[in-house]
C-alpha positions as CSV (number, residue, x, y, z in Angstrom):
1,M,-5.1,14.4,28.3
2,T,-5.4,14.4,24.5
3,H,-2.9,12.3,22.6
4,K,-1.9,12.5,19.0
5,I,-2.6,9.2,17.4
6,Y,-0.6,8.4,14.2
7,A,-2.3,6.0,11.7
8,F,0.2,5.4,8.8
9,D,-0.5,3.6,5.6
10,F,2.6,1.4,4.7
11,D,3.2,1.0,0.9
12,G,3.7,4.5,-0.5
13,V,3.9,6.2,2.9
14,I,6.5,4.3,4.9
15,C,7.9,1.9,2.3
16,D,8.7,2.4,-1.4
17,S,7.8,-1.1,-2.4
18,A,6.9,-0.7,-6.0
19,I,9.9,-2.6,-7.4
20,E,9.4,-5.5,-5.0
21,T,5.6,-5.6,-5.6
22,G,6.1,-5.6,-9.4
23,T,8.8,-8.3,-9.1
24,A,6.6,-10.5,-6.9
25,G,3.7,-9.9,-9.3
26,W,5.8,-11.2,-12.1
27,L,6.8,-14.3,-10.1
28,V,3.1,-15.0,-9.3
29,A,2.1,-14.4,-12.9
30,R,4.6,-17.0,-14.1
31,K,2.9,-19.5,-11.9
32,L,-0.5,-18.6,-13.3
33,W,0.5,-18.3,-17.0
34,P,3.2,-20.8,-18.0
35,D,3.8,-18.9,-21.3
36,M,5.4,-16.0,-19.5
37,P,9.2,-16.0,-19.6
38,E,11.5,-16.2,-16.6
39,Q,13.0,-12.8,-17.2
40,M,10.7,-9.8,-17.0
41,P,10.9,-7.6,-20.2
42,A,13.0,-4.5,-19.3
43,S,10.2,-2.0,-20.0
44,L,7.6,-3.6,-17.8
45,M,8.8,-2.3,-14.4
46,S,8.5,1.4,-15.4
47,Q,5.0,0.6,-16.8
48,F,4.1,-1.1,-13.6
49,R,5.3,2.0,-11.6
50,A,3.0,4.1,-13.7
51,V,0.0,1.9,-12.9
52,R,0.9,1.5,-9.2
53,P,-1.2,4.5,-8.0
54,V,-4.4,2.7,-8.9
55,M,-3.5,-0.7,-7.4
56,E,-5.1,-1.3,-4.1
57,T,-3.9,-4.8,-2.9
58,G,-0.7,-6.7,-3.6
59,Y,-2.3,-9.6,-5.5
60,E,-3.4,-7.2,-8.2
61,A,0.3,-6.9,-9.2
62,S,0.2,-10.3,-10.9
63,L,-2.8,-9.3,-12.9
64,I,-1.3,-5.9,-13.9
65,M,1.9,-7.7,-15.0
66,R,-0.1,-10.1,-17.1
67,L,-2.1,-7.4,-18.8
68,L,1.1,-5.3,-19.5
69,Y,2.8,-8.5,-20.8
70,E,-0.1,-9.1,-23.2
71,G,0.5,-5.6,-24.6
72,M,-2.0,-3.4,-22.8
73,S,-0.6,0.1,-22.3
74,S,-0.2,1.5,-18.8
75,A,-2.5,4.4,-19.8
76,S,-5.3,2.1,-21.0
77,L,-5.0,0.0,-17.8
78,M,-5.2,3.1,-15.6
79,D,-8.2,4.5,-17.5
80,A,-10.3,1.5,-16.7
81,F,-8.4,-0.4,-14.0
82,H,-11.2,-2.2,-12.2
83,H,-12.9,-3.2,-15.4
84,Q,-9.7,-4.6,-16.9
85,I,-8.9,-6.5,-13.7
86,E,-12.4,-8.0,-13.5
87,A,-12.3,-8.9,-17.2
88,L,-9.0,-10.8,-16.7
89,L,-10.4,-12.6,-13.6
90,L,-13.4,-13.7,-15.5
91,R,-11.6,-14.6,-18.7
92,D,-9.0,-16.9,-17.0
93,Q,-11.4,-18.0,-14.2
94,L,-9.2,-16.8,-11.3
95,N,-10.3,-16.7,-7.7
96,V,-9.3,-13.6,-5.6
97,D,-8.8,-15.5,-2.4
98,E,-6.5,-18.0,-4.1
99,L,-4.6,-15.2,-5.7
100,K,-4.0,-13.6,-2.3
101,E,-2.8,-16.9,-1.0
102,I,-0.4,-17.5,-3.9
103,F,0.9,-14.0,-3.7
104,G,1.7,-14.3,0.0
105,T,3.3,-17.8,-0.5
106,T,5.4,-16.5,-3.3
107,R,6.7,-13.7,-1.1
108,D,7.4,-16.1,1.7
109,E,9.4,-18.3,-0.7
110,W,11.4,-15.3,-1.9
111,I,12.1,-14.2,1.7
112,A,13.2,-17.7,2.6
113,E,15.5,-18.0,-0.4
114,D,17.0,-14.5,-0.5
115,F,15.9,-12.2,2.3
116,D,18.6,-9.6,1.6
117,S,17.4,-9.0,-2.0
118,W,13.8,-8.8,-0.8
119,I,14.7,-6.2,1.8
120,E,16.8,-4.3,-0.7
121,M,13.7,-3.9,-2.9
122,N,11.7,-2.5,0.0
123,P,13.5,0.7,1.0
124,L,11.9,3.1,3.4
125,F,11.3,6.6,2.2
126,D,13.8,9.2,3.4
127,G,13.2,10.4,7.0
128,I,10.4,7.9,7.7
129,A,12.6,5.6,9.8
130,D,13.6,8.5,12.0
131,K,10.0,9.5,12.5
132,L,8.9,6.0,13.4
133,K,11.8,5.7,16.0
134,Q,10.8,9.0,17.6
135,I,7.1,8.6,18.1
136,D,5.4,6.7,20.9
137,T,4.3,3.3,19.5
138,D,1.5,3.2,22.1
139,N,-0.1,6.0,20.1
140,S,0.8,4.7,16.6
141,F,-0.7,2.3,14.2
142,I,0.0,1.0,10.7
143,I,-3.1,0.4,8.5
144,T,-2.3,-1.4,5.3
145,T,-3.6,-3.8,2.7
146,K,-0.2,-5.7,3.0
147,Q,0.0,-8.9,5.0
148,E,1.2,-8.1,8.5
149,R,4.2,-10.4,8.6
150,F,5.8,-8.6,5.6
151,V,5.4,-5.2,7.2
152,D,7.0,-6.7,10.4
153,H,9.9,-8.1,8.4
154,I,10.7,-4.8,6.7
155,L,10.5,-2.7,9.9
156,S,12.6,-5.1,11.8
157,A,15.3,-5.1,9.1
158,N,15.4,-1.3,9.5
159,Q,15.9,-1.6,13.3
160,I,12.4,-0.3,13.9
161,T,10.5,-1.8,16.8
162,F,6.8,-1.7,16.1
163,P,4.3,-3.9,18.0
164,L,2.8,-6.5,15.7
165,E,-0.6,-5.9,17.3
166,R,-0.6,-2.3,16.1
167,I,-0.1,-3.4,12.5
168,Y,-3.6,-3.8,10.9
169,G,-3.0,-5.6,7.6
170,L,-4.7,-7.8,5.0
171,D,-4.9,-10.6,7.5
172,R,-7.6,-8.8,9.6
173,N,-9.9,-8.5,6.6
174,L,-11.1,-5.0,7.7
175,S,-11.5,-1.9,5.6
176,K,-9.3,1.1,6.6
177,Q,-12.5,3.0,7.4
178,Q,-13.6,0.3,9.9
179,I,-10.1,0.2,11.5
180,L,-10.2,4.0,11.9
181,T,-13.7,3.9,13.3
182,D,-12.7,1.3,15.9
183,L,-9.7,3.5,16.9
184,S,-12.0,6.5,17.1
185,L,-14.3,4.6,19.5
186,E,-11.4,3.3,21.6
187,R,-9.7,6.7,21.8
188,P,-12.6,9.3,21.7
189,E,-10.6,12.1,23.3
190,D,-7.5,11.7,21.1
191,E,-6.6,13.3,17.8
192,I,-6.1,10.8,15.0
193,L,-3.8,11.7,12.1
194,F,-4.3,9.4,9.0
195,I,-1.4,9.6,6.6
196,E,-2.2,7.9,3.3
197,D,-1.0,8.1,-0.3
198,R,-4.2,7.0,-2.1
199,L,-6.7,9.8,-2.7
200,P,-9.7,7.4,-3.1
201,T,-9.0,6.0,0.4
202,L,-9.0,9.5,1.9
203,I,-12.3,10.3,0.1
204,N,-13.8,7.1,1.5
205,V,-13.0,8.4,5.0
206,I,-14.6,11.8,4.2
207,T,-17.8,10.1,3.1
208,D,-18.0,8.2,6.4
209,D,-19.8,10.3,9.1
210,R,-18.2,8.4,11.9
211,L,-14.8,9.7,10.9
212,D,-15.5,13.5,10.8
213,K,-12.8,14.2,13.5
214,V,-10.0,12.2,11.8
215,R,-7.3,14.6,10.3
216,L,-6.4,13.5,6.7
217,F,-3.0,13.9,5.0
218,L,-2.1,12.9,1.4
219,A,1.6,11.8,1.1
220,D,2.8,13.4,-2.1
221,W,5.8,11.2,-2.2
222,G,3.7,8.0,-2.5
223,Y,1.7,6.3,-5.2
224,N,-0.5,9.1,-6.5
225,T,-0.8,11.1,-9.7
226,A,-0.5,14.8,-10.4
227,L,-4.3,14.7,-11.0
228,D,-4.8,13.2,-7.5
229,R,-2.7,16.0,-5.9
230,D,-4.6,18.7,-7.9
231,S,-7.9,17.2,-6.8
232,A,-6.8,17.0,-3.1
233,A,-5.9,20.7,-3.2
234,S,-9.6,21.5,-3.6
235,I,-10.8,19.3,-0.7
236,K,-10.7,21.2,2.6
237,R,-10.4,18.1,4.8
238,I,-7.2,16.9,3.1
239,K,-3.8,18.4,3.6
240,T,-1.1,17.4,1.1
241,I,2.3,16.9,2.7
242,S,5.8,16.2,1.5
243,L,8.5,14.1,3.1
244,A,10.0,17.4,4.5
245,D,6.8,17.9,6.5
246,I,6.8,14.5,8.2
247,Q,9.1,15.4,11.1
248,S,6.9,18.3,12.2
249,L,3.6,16.3,11.9
């Protein structure tokens, strides 16, 4: 019997985490650069939201916040994101593994000190909780670049029971393509639906011959741009969906 296997991204598909990620990024940046003030300038969060579609992993939020604070425009940062991030890492001699560690520790401190405010800044998108409560968790996975314990905290706070072993996060150090490949090999008869908000991630799946049978969906409510959505419309393998479509998926 063929089953429908759901593979959800988390940030930008299940959870609207941009404000929390930006705030955590600012807290981490203050640890890295002592010249940064305690209070984030009012304009920076909207600029961060604009840049969020090109961010891949949480620790980059601290680098984005530093560059925005130094006066770089969100448009300039988006135009050459990887170049600007690499340049900052080199300039200030920062280590990515250490940044990931500091980012996770800073979130842990925030959760320990004020769990309610942390959860409040991580709302689920409308209708997502209902979908997650309806589907069979034996046939569902979350594939994310977020650390798994944070996903578990947010789901639990929303009364969603989701097995921790089915959350594939940053801790596993595997690409989304590799995780999908492993699922395909484990469940060769089943139909995998991958719901993701980043177009480059979906394109990476398309270029991987092992994943030809995976059905691909771009979440238009997530962290993508109008250009991303226009580009996706011309790619046969990708179907763009809205929140209204999620219940029937």
